[in-house]
C-alpha positions as CSV (number, residue, x, y, z in Angstrom):
1,T,0.0,0.0,0.0
2,V,1.4,3.4,-1.0
3,I,1.3,6.0,1.7
4,E,0.8,9.6,0.4
5,W,0.5,13.0,2.1
6,I,1.2,16.7,1.4
7,D,3.6,18.8,3.4
8,E,3.1,22.5,3.8
9,I,6.5,24.1,4.6
10,K,7.2,27.6,5.6
11,K,10.5,28.8,4.1
12,K,12.9,31.2,5.7
13,D,11.7,34.1,3.5
14,N,8.1,33.4,4.8
15,T,6.9,32.0,1.5
16,T,5.0,28.7,1.6
17,V,5.8,25.6,-0.5
18,F,4.0,22.3,-0.9
19,Y,5.5,18.9,-1.4
20,T,3.6,15.7,-2.1
21,R,5.3,12.7,-0.4
22,K,4.8,9.1,-1.5
23,F,6.2,6.0,0.2
24,A,5.8,2.3,-0.6
25,P,6.9,-0.5,1.8
26,V,9.3,-3.1,0.6
27,F,8.9,-6.6,2.2
28,S,11.3,-9.5,2.4
29,Q,10.4,-13.0,1.2
30,K,9.4,-13.7,4.8
31,G,6.9,-10.9,4.7
32,E,8.9,-8.7,7.0
33,L,9.2,-4.9,6.3
34,E,12.7,-4.2,5.1
35,M,12.5,-0.6,4.0
36,M,10.3,2.3,2.7
37,V,10.9,3.6,-0.8
38,G,9.6,7.0,-1.6
39,F,10.0,10.4,-3.2
40,G,8.8,14.0,-2.9
41,V,7.6,16.4,-5.6
42,D,7.2,20.2,-5.4
43,I,3.6,20.9,-6.2
44,T,3.6,24.6,-5.1
45,A,2.7,25.9,-8.6
46,Q,-0.2,23.4,-8.7
47,K,-1.5,24.4,-5.3
48,N,-1.2,28.1,-6.1
49,A,-3.1,27.5,-9.4
50,E,-5.9,25.6,-7.5
51,A,-6.2,28.5,-5.0
52,A,-6.4,31.1,-7.8
53,L,-9.0,29.0,-9.6
54,K,-11.0,28.7,-6.4
55,I,-11.0,32.5,-5.9
56,S,-11.9,33.0,-9.6
57,N,-14.9,30.6,-9.3
58,E,-16.0,32.3,-6.1
59,R,-15.9,35.7,-7.9
60,F,-17.9,34.2,-10.8
61,S,-20.5,32.8,-8.4
62,Y,-20.8,36.1,-6.4
63,S,-21.1,38.0,-9.7
64,S,-23.9,35.7,-10.8
65,K,-25.8,36.2,-7.6
66,A,-25.4,40.0,-7.8
67,T,-27.1,40.4,-11.2
68,S,-30.2,39.2,-12.9
69,D,-28.2,38.6,-16.1
70,A,-27.1,35.1,-17.0
71,I,-23.3,35.2,-16.8
72,W,-21.4,32.7,-18.9
73,D,-17.8,31.7,-19.5
74,W,-17.0,29.8,-22.7
75,N,-13.8,27.8,-23.0
76,M,-13.5,27.7,-26.8
77,I,-10.8,25.0,-26.6
78,T,-13.0,22.4,-24.9
79,N,-16.2,24.0,-26.3
80,E,-17.7,24.0,-22.8
81,I,-19.7,26.9,-21.3
82,F,-19.8,27.4,-17.6
83,I,-23.1,29.2,-16.6
84,G,-24.0,31.3,-13.6
85,E,-26.9,30.6,-11.2
86,S,-29.0,33.3,-12.9
87,Y,-29.1,31.2,-16.1
88,S,-31.4,28.6,-14.4
89,I,-33.6,31.4,-13.0
90,L,-34.0,33.1,-16.4
91,F,-34.4,30.0,-18.6
92,G,-35.3,27.1,-16.3
93,Y,-32.6,24.7,-17.3
94,Q,-30.5,22.6,-14.9
95,F,-27.2,21.3,-16.2
96,E,-24.7,19.1,-14.4
97,N,-21.8,21.1,-12.8
98,N,-23.4,24.3,-14.4
99,T,-21.8,23.4,-17.7
100,I,-23.3,23.2,-21.1
101,S,-21.7,22.5,-24.5
102,A,-21.7,25.3,-27.0
103,D,-23.3,23.0,-29.5
104,V,-26.3,22.4,-27.2
105,C,-26.5,26.1,-26.4
106,E,-26.8,26.9,-30.2
107,T,-29.7,24.6,-30.6
108,L,-31.7,26.7,-28.1
109,I,-31.5,29.7,-30.5
110,H,-34.7,30.2,-32.4
111,P,-34.4,28.5,-35.8
112,E,-35.4,31.7,-37.7
113,D,-32.6,33.6,-35.9
114,R,-29.8,31.0,-36.0
115,E,-28.4,31.6,-39.5
116,A,-28.1,35.3,-39.0
117,Y,-26.7,34.7,-35.5
118,N,-24.0,32.4,-36.8
119,Q,-23.1,34.8,-39.6
120,R,-22.7,37.8,-37.3
121,F,-20.8,35.7,-34.8
122,E,-18.4,34.3,-37.5
123,E,-17.7,37.9,-38.7
124,V,-16.6,39.0,-35.2
125,I,-14.6,35.9,-34.4
126,T,-12.6,36.0,-37.6
127,S,-11.8,39.7,-37.1
128,N,-9.5,41.2,-34.5
129,V,-12.2,42.8,-32.3
130,N,-12.5,41.8,-28.7
131,K,-16.2,42.6,-28.1
132,W,-19.3,40.9,-29.4
133,T,-23.0,41.7,-29.0
134,D,-26.3,40.3,-30.5
135,E,-30.0,40.0,-29.9
136,Y,-32.0,36.9,-30.7
137,R,-34.8,34.6,-29.4
138,Y,-33.8,31.9,-26.9
139,L,-35.7,28.8,-25.9
140,K,-36.7,28.3,-22.3
141,S,-37.3,25.0,-20.6
142,D,-41.1,25.5,-20.7
143,G,-41.0,25.6,-24.5
144,T,-41.5,29.4,-24.9
145,Y,-39.0,31.8,-26.4
146,V,-37.7,35.0,-24.9
147,N,-35.8,37.9,-26.5
148,V,-32.3,38.2,-25.2
149,S,-29.5,40.7,-25.4
150,D,-26.1,38.9,-25.4
151,K,-22.8,40.7,-24.8
152,A,-19.3,39.4,-24.3
153,I,-15.6,40.0,-24.4
154,I,-13.4,37.8,-26.5
155,I,-10.0,36.6,-25.1
156,R,-7.5,35.7,-27.8
157,D,-4.1,34.0,-27.7
158,P,-0.9,35.7,-28.8
159,N,-1.7,34.6,-32.4
160,G,-5.1,36.3,-32.3
161,Q,-7.1,33.1,-32.1
162,P,-10.1,33.2,-29.8
163,I,-9.7,30.9,-26.8
164,R,-12.3,32.2,-24.4
165,M,-15.4,34.4,-24.2
166,I,-17.0,35.8,-21.0
167,G,-20.4,37.4,-21.3
168,A,-23.9,38.0,-20.0
169,M,-27.4,37.3,-21.4
170,R,-30.3,39.6,-20.5
171,D,-34.0,39.0,-21.0
172,I,-35.3,42.0,-23.0
173,T,-38.7,40.5,-23.9
174,F,-40.6,43.1,-22.0
175,E,-38.5,46.0,-23.3
176,K,-38.9,44.8,-26.8
177,K,-42.6,44.4,-26.4
178,L,-42.9,48.0,-25.2
179,K,-40.7,49.2,-28.0
180,D,-42.8,47.4,-30.6
181,E,-46.0,48.7,-29.1
182,L,-44.7,52.2,-29.1
183,Q,-43.6,51.9,-32.7
184,E,-47.0,50.5,-33.7
185,S,-48.7,53.4,-31.8
186,E,-46.6,56.0,-33.6
187,E,-47.4,54.4,-37.0
188,Q,-51.1,54.4,-36.2
189,F,-50.9,58.0,-35.1
190,K,-48.9,58.9,-38.2
191,G,-51.5,57.2,-40.5
192,A,-54.4,58.9,-38.8
193,F,-52.6,62.3,-38.8
194,E,-51.7,62.2,-42.5
195,N,-55.0,60.8,-43.8
196,S,-57.4,62.6,-41.5
197,A,-60.3,64.5,-43.2
198,V,-59.8,67.2,-40.6
199,G,-56.9,69.7,-40.7
200,M,-54.3,68.7,-38.0
201,A,-51.1,70.2,-36.8
202,L,-48.3,69.6,-34.3
203,I,-47.4,72.7,-32.4
204,N,-44.5,73.2,-30.0
205,S,-44.6,74.9,-26.6
206,E,-43.7,78.2,-28.2
207,G,-46.7,78.1,-30.5
208,Y,-44.8,77.2,-33.7
209,Y,-46.2,74.7,-36.2
210,I,-43.7,71.8,-36.5
211,E,-45.8,69.5,-38.7
212,V,-49.1,69.8,-40.5
213,N,-51.1,67.3,-42.4
214,Q,-52.1,67.6,-46.1
215,R,-55.8,68.5,-45.2
216,L,-54.7,71.6,-43.3
217,C,-52.5,72.7,-46.1
218,D,-55.4,72.3,-48.6
219,M,-57.6,74.3,-46.2
220,L,-55.1,77.2,-45.9
221,G,-53.8,77.1,-49.4
222,Y,-50.2,76.0,-48.5
223,T,-48.1,73.1,-49.8
224,N,-46.8,70.5,-47.4
């Protein structure tokens, strides 16, 4: 049986190093312990990397809790996307270890939006820009679609190749509905204004005419 443990050693300069120790017993033909054979390896860099990763993950988790946006982190080498807690709240999905593949994520984009999405995304990725933004419809777990605004930064290697993206998805369904209703209302008003059988005008707070319809022009003998 191999015996293994990790030593945490404080050096003279007050820095801390870590060593992993492994020892295996060596027995004689009679089954008696003759010696222990072992070795030690400096794993300080590994421990420091693990500590840094833990801090990074904690920051990601706290950021996710502090916002209603769905924060995501895409490792473009492994094609895995780590999603924040708000993702499940917004879209209803539960994924093991809060990880989803980019291929699965793409299937959740509305079929009518997918081609344009891929085209815009490819244009950004193959360029040298480091920011990306888009709007599209995204499928929720209950089968309905929501409008989302998706924004991210692109991290590239020294050769300019994208290796990671960190971003946030925001549900803008209500905002888009209000915007569409406002536009529809303005179009209805414009149609009624221009085609009214009654002379109509828009007048500013100083009493100046800023827009008149054709009927009013005809009544007063002016051209619009």
